[in-house]
C-alpha positions in Angstrom: -0.1 0.0 0.2 1.6 3.4 -1.2 0.7 7.0 1.0 -0.6 9.4 -0.8 1.2 12.2 -1.0 0.5 15.8 -1.6 2.8 17.0 -4.1 1.3 17.4 -7.7 3.9 16.8 -10.5 2.7 17.3 -14.1 3.6 16.8 -17.6 2.7 18.0 -21.0 1.5 16.3 -23.7 4.2 16.6 -26.9 3.8 17.3 -29.9 5.2 14.9 -32.7 5.7 17.6 -35.0 7.6 19.8 -32.3 11.4 20.4 -33.6 12.3 19.1 -29.8 11.1 19.0 -26.7 13.0 20.4 -24.2 11.3 18.8 -20.8 10.2 15.7 -20.1 6.8 15.5 -21.8 4.2 11.9 -22.9 4.3 11.4 -27.1 1.6 10.0 -28.8 4.1 7.6 -31.4 4.6 8.9 -35.2 5.9 7.8 -38.9 7.5 11.3 -37.8 9.4 12.1 -34.4 12.0 15.1 -33.2 15.3 13.0 -33.5 16.5 13.9 -29.1 14.2 11.9 -27.9 15.8 11.8 -25.3 13.0 13.6 -22.9 10.3 11.7 -24.5 8.0 9.0 -22.9 6.4 7.4 -26.3 3.3 6.0 -25.9 2.9 3.0 -28.1 -1.0 2.4 -28.8 -0.7 -0.9 -31.0 3.5 -0.5 -31.5 5.1 -3.7 -31.1 8.8 -5.4 -29.4 9.8 -4.1 -33.1 8.7 -0.2 -32.5 9.6 -0.4 -28.9 13.5 -1.4 -29.5 14.0 0.8 -32.3 12.3 4.4 -30.2 14.6 3.1 -27.3 17.6 2.3 -29.2 17.1 6.2 -30.3 17.3 7.6 -26.9 14.4 7.6 -26.3 13.3 8.1 -22.4 10.7 5.7 -21.9 8.3 3.5 -23.9 4.6 2.9 -23.0 3.5 -0.6 -24.5 -0.6 -0.8 -25.1 -2.3 -3.2 -26.7 0.8 -5.3 -27.5 1.0 -6.0 -23.7 -2.7 -6.9 -23.7 -2.0 -9.0 -26.5 1.5 -10.5 -24.6 2.8 -9.2 -21.6 6.2 -11.3 -22.1 6.8 -7.7 -24.6 7.2 -6.0 -21.3 9.3 -8.5 -19.9 12.0 -9.2 -23.1 11.8 -4.8 -23.2 12.5 -4.7 -19.4 15.6 -7.2 -19.3 17.3 -5.6 -22.5 16.7 -1.9 -21.5 16.6 -1.6 -17.8 12.5 -1.6 -16.2 12.9 2.2 -15.5 12.7 2.6 -19.5 9.6 0.4 -19.7 6.3 1.9 -18.7 2.2 0.8 -19.9 -0.4 2.9 -21.7 -4.0 2.0 -20.2 -6.5 3.4 -21.9 -9.6 3.5 -19.6 -13.6 3.5 -19.3 -15.9 1.8 -17.1 -16.6 -1.6 -17.2 -20.2 -2.2 -17.9 -22.3 -4.1 -15.1 -24.2 -6.8 -16.4 -27.0 -9.0 -14.5 -27.4 -12.2 -14.7 -30.2 -14.6 -12.8 -28.2 -17.1 -10.2 -29.9 -19.7 -8.8 -29.0 -21.4 -4.8 -29.7 -24.3 -3.2 -32.7 -23.0 -2.3 -34.6 -24.4 -5.3 -37.6 -21.8 -4.7 -35.5 -18.8 -4.0 -33.5 -17.2 -7.5 -32.2 -13.4 -7.2 -30.9 -11.2 -10.4 -26.5 -10.0 -9.2 -24.9 -8.4 -11.0 -21.7 -9.3 -12.4 -19.6 -6.8 -10.8 -19.3 -6.5 -7.0 -17.4 -2.8 -7.3 -17.6 -0.1 -10.3 -14.1 -0.8 -12.1 -12.4 0.2 -15.1 -11.7 -1.8 -18.0 -8.4 -1.3 -20.6 -9.5 -0.5 -23.8 -7.7 -1.8 -26.8 -6.5 0.4 -29.9 -9.7 0.5 -31.7 -11.8 1.8 -28.2 -13.6 -1.4 -28.4 -13.7 -2.5 -24.8 -11.3 -5.8 -23.8 -13.1 -6.8 -20.3 -9.5 -6.8 -18.6 -10.0 -5.0 -15.4 -7.6 -1.9 -14.5 -6.4 -2.3 -11.5 -5.5 -6.5 -12.2 -3.7 -5.1 -15.7 -1.5 -2.7 -13.5 -0.2 -5.3 -10.8 0.7 -7.8 -13.2 2.7 -5.9 -15.7 4.4 -3.9 -12.9 5.1 -7.0 -11.5 6.9 -8.1 -15.7 9.0 -5.2 -15.6 7.5 -2.2 -16.0 7.9 1.1 -14.1 5.2 3.1 -14.4 1.9 3.0 -16.1 -0.2 5.9 -17.4 -4.2 5.5 -17.4 -6.0 7.6 -20.0 -9.8 8.3 -18.4 -12.7 10.7 -18.9 -13.8 10.6 -15.0 -17.8 11.0 -14.8 -18.8 10.3 -11.2 -17.6 10.0 -7.7 -17.6 6.4 -8.7 -15.2 7.1 -11.8 -13.1 9.1 -8.5 -13.6 6.2 -5.7 -11.9 3.8 -8.8 -9.0 6.6 -8.9 -8.0 6.9 -5.5 -8.4 3.1 -5.0 -5.9 3.1 -7.9 -3.5 5.8 -6.6 -3.2 3.5 -2.6 -2.6 0.8 -4.8 0.1 2.6 -7.0 1.3 5.9 -5.7 4.1 7.6 -7.8 4.0 4.8 -10.6 0.8 5.8 -11.3 -0.1 8.5 -14.2 -3.3 9.4 -14.9 -4.5 11.8 -18.2 -7.9 12.8 -20.0 -8.7 10.3 -22.5 -10.9 12.1 -24.9 -12.1 15.4 -22.7 -9.1 17.4 -22.9 -10.4 20.6 -21.1 -11.8 18.3 -17.8 -11.0 20.2 -14.7 -8.6 18.4 -13.0 -9.1 19.9 -9.3 -11.7 17.0 -8.8 -9.1 14.7 -9.8 -6.8 15.7 -7.2 -9.5 16.4 -4.6 -11.1 13.3 -4.6 -9.7 10.9 -6.7 -6.4 11.3 -5.1 -4.6 11.9 -8.6 -1.2 13.5 -8.0 0.9 12.7 -11.4 -0.9 14.3 -14.2 -0.6 14.4 -18.0 -1.8 17.9 -19.2 -2.9 17.3 -22.7 -4.1 21.3 -23.1 -1.0 22.6 -23.3 0.5 22.2 -26.7 3.8 24.3 -25.7 6.0 24.3 -23.5 4.5 27.2 -21.0 6.7 26.9 -17.5 5.0 29.7 -16.4 1.2 28.4 -17.4 2.5 24.7 -16.3 3.6 26.3 -12.3 0.4 28.3 -12.1 -1.8 25.4 -12.9 0.4 23.4 -10.3 0.0 26.4 -7.6 -3.9 25.7 -8.2 -4.1 22.1 -7.4 -2.0 21.9 -4.9 -4.0 24.5 -3.3 -7.0 22.3 -3.7 -5.3 19.6 -2.0 -5.2 22.2 0.6 -8.7 23.5 1.0 -9.5 19.1 1.4 -7.0 19.3 4.3 -8.6 22.2 5.9 -11.8 21.0 5.4 -11.0 17.8 7.5 
């Protein structure tokens, strides 16, 4: 179990068309990337072992493997063995797992009840085409970290208290190894993520270029949200 801290760490999403990255960024893999990748954590939505190797050999700060790891987790083990665990992360696009209902019969043949397929709300990992995989995010991250990844970046849109509670549970479980970013709603208000979801490591989509002043202001606002919760408690 990891203890949640009050420190906010922010990193922006870089644009593959930028000529260079002056600070650590996340960037989605593309045919054309800056030549110098020493500050880039490259997200491989579908790229596999060969592409990850090529990027790491070019000097990428890190690669985050997505669907390739979902199909074959040995990809993570192989890369971490060849390049070191600090170079390997996990890309986890996610959504709320659907709850289905089933008719269950107990030993008393006169008694049946409708029960949900899930005991508690959970997120599922999405495939690269956006469809659900049915794989529980919390379980999946735990499995892949054990196989040699050092971090996981979860991309999700949070809509209600259940999502925030799921987020808080992930943060409690994985601590500083967990990063979070919006999946589709780039302009989402991150204060609730920090206050109630306990998010501390955030990848920022609404900042397309390096802007230290704007990043500092955002960090201060989010830190103030944490302090407000502490005072209220």
